N, C-alpha and C positions, 0 to 999 in steps of 0.2 A: 579458524572460525571467522576471521575478518574477510577472508576470500569468499565466504559463503553468502555475504550480503550482496544481493542483486539489485537493491533499490537504487534508482537513478542510472542504471546501466542499460544501454541499448543493444539489442540482439538483432543484427541484420538478417533478413530472410525475405523470400518472395511469397507473400501471403495476402489474403483479402484484408486481414486486420491491419497489416502494414500499409496497405494502400488506402485505408479509410482516412477521411478528414479527421484531424485531431479534435475538432469540436464534437464530432460524433462519438469518439472514444471517451471524451470527458463527460458527455451526457450519459453514455452507457455506463460508465464507472459510477457516476452519481446515483443513477437508478439502481444499479447493482448493490451499492452500499445501503440504500434505503430498503431494498428488498431483504437484505440480510437481517435487518432488525425488525422486519414485518412478519416473517414467517415464524410460526410457533407450533407447527404440527408436521406430520410425516408428508402430507401432500405438498405443502410449501417447500419442505426440504428437497423433495424429488424435483420440483420445478426449478429451484435454484441450482441444484446439482446438474440437471440437464443443460441449463443455460451456461454454467461454468465449463462443462465438458465440451459443449459446442464452441465456446470461445477459445479453449485450449487447442482443440483440433484445428480450428480455423487459422490460428496465428502461426502454426508450424514452428513454435519454439519448443525445444525438448522439455518434457515435463520434469525430468530430473534436474534441469537447470532452474526451473521455477521453485521446486521444492527446496533447493539449497538455501533459499531465503528464510525458510522456517527454522533452520538450525539456530539462527541468531535470536529467536524469540522463544526457544523452548522453556527457559526459566520463567518468562512472563506468562506463558501458557499454563505452566504448573502452578504458579502463584494464583492466577485468576481462577483456575479450576478448584484449588484448595479453598479459597475464600467462599466460593459458591457451594462447595461440598459440605463444609463444616459450619458455616455461619448462616445457613438458611433453615428456618424453622419448618416443621412438618412432621409427618409420621415417621418415627425412627425405624430405619431399616436394619442398621447394625451400629455398633459403637466400637471405637478404638480408644480405650482408656476413658478420659473425660470428654473426648470428642465424639459427637453423635452425628451420624449421616442419615439425613431424611430423604424421603422419596422425591420431594420437590428439589432438594439440594442436588441429588443425582441428575435430575432432569435439567436443572439450570447449569450445572457444571458441564454436562454434555453439550447443551446448546451453545454455551459461551465458547467452549473449545472449538466446536465446528465453525462458529461464526468467525472467530479470529483466524483460523486456518484458511477459510474461504476468503476472508478479507485480504490477507497477505497475498494469496495466490491470484485472486481476481484483480487486485489493483496492480500487481506486478506485470500483468499482461499489458496494461496501458504503457507503463514506463519501458518495458522491454521492446515494444513495437513502435514507439514514438521517440523521435530525437528531441533533445531539449529545446532546440529551435522551434520545432513543430508544436511542442507543448506550450511554449511562450506565445506563439502566434494564435494557437487555438484558444488559450485562456484569455488573451487580450480581446479577441474577436467576440468570445462568448459574453464577456463582461463589459463590452463597449458601451452599452446603454447607461452604465454608471458614470460615464463622462459627463452626462447632463447635470449631475449633482456634484461635479468637480472632484470625483474620486480618481486618484492617479492610477488608472488601470494599467497603463503601460509599465510604469515603475514597479507596481506590485508583481506583474507577470515576469518582468525582468529579474526581480529579486528571487522569485521562486525558481526560475530557470538557473540562475547562478547557484542557488542552494543545491539543486539537483546535480549540477555539474561538480560541485565541490565534494559531494558524498563519496564517489569512487576515488577522487584524488586524495581526500583525507584518510580513507581506508588504506590506500597504498602507502601513504606517508607513515601512518601508524605501524603498518607491517614492517617497513624499513627500520623505524626506530626500535621496535621490539627486537628485530634480528640483530641490530647493532648492540643493543644492551645485553642480549643473551650471549653474544660473542664475548662480552666483557664479564660474564659470570652471573648475570641477572637470571632469576628463576620466576617464570610466570605460570607454571603449570602444576607445581607440587603444592600440597597443603590444602586447607579448607577454603571456603568461599571468602572468609574475612581476610585470610593471608593473601589470597589472589587479588582481592580488591586493593589491599595496601600496596601490593607489588605494582599495580597499575598506576599509582600516584606519580612516580617519576616519569611516566610517559606524558603526563598532561602538560608540563612546562614546555618541552621541545615541540609538542604538537600544537599548542596555542601559538608559540612563536612562529612556527611554520605557517599556520593558518593566517595569522595577521600579516606576515610577509607576503603571502600569495594574494591576500585581499588588497594590500597596498600596491603591489605590482599590477593587479587588474585595474584598480582605480587610475593609476598613472597611464596605463595603456588606453583606457577609455578617454581620458582627458587629451592624450596626444592625438587621438583620432577625432577630436572635437565632438565627442558624443554629447547629445542632450536628450531631453525627454521625448515622449511620443508625438508631440505637436509637430505636424507637417511631415512626419517620416513616412516613407513609402516602403512597400515590400517587394523584394526581388521575385518571390514566388507567392503571389496572392492565393489565399485559400479558396477552393472551389469544391462544391458538392458534386458527387458523381452518382451513378446508379447504385453502387454498392452501399453508399451512405443512406440513400432512401430506403433500401431494403433493410438495412441495419436499424433505422429508426422504427420501422414497422415491427421488427422482431423485438426490439427493446420495449416498446409500448405494450406489445402482446404479452411479454414476460411479466411486466409490472401488473397488468390486469389479472393474469393468472395467479400471481402471488396474493393479490388482494382478495380475489374470489376464493382462493383456498383458505384464507384466514377467516372469511365470513361464513362459508358454508360448511366448514369442517365439523363443528359441534352439532348443528342441526342435522347433518348427515349421520353422525353417530347415533343421535337420538332416533332418527328414522329407522335405522337398521337394528335398533335395540341394544346398542353396545354401551 
């Protein structure tokens, strides 16, 4: 299960998405997330799906590798769907004991599940096609205007980059600790959810110790190299926009306009055709 988490991992490949400026990918991801919570009908869903398929085909990352990240949130998906399914009022479609399922609950559960799946797959495209250094530079350049109001943009971007780097490292460390404890007779797979959760408690102490030790080593390494904030720092590879970025901005803006238009014209269109 831990190996299935793809967040923060970079997948090298030769594709148009890999060659894009990280600022373009950050902007596209932001617009994509906004669009996910804007669409509420079939037309909007088709537009979002077409955009996601285009992004997946363009990045040349195996779809099976992206889907692996969904295994880690299956329980979260089930909980979110259940809350929307059973706790939304409306016309009752069927009942399971004291629990009633309404038509609006079915619709909301379906929309929430689709949105969460699309959110994980869509945002993973950015992390899989962008190195942590590129993400840091792109985020810093995108938020550079906040320096005027004394917001430490470089430090914030650096912290996010370090956090992304630590995710696969901590996953690997957790996997090693689990295997070491299983070799000593620990059982993490049998029993119910409560028993499995209790079995995970002994993992936390060595994992936190390892995380703090790595953080301390990183701080010492940065101090040994005389690291300081973003003031006066230069870039070895300055970010530059290219032709693919300009085309991408046009596609992203066209995508957002289509989602907004689909939300506005859907109900009048239904009334016009008499549905």
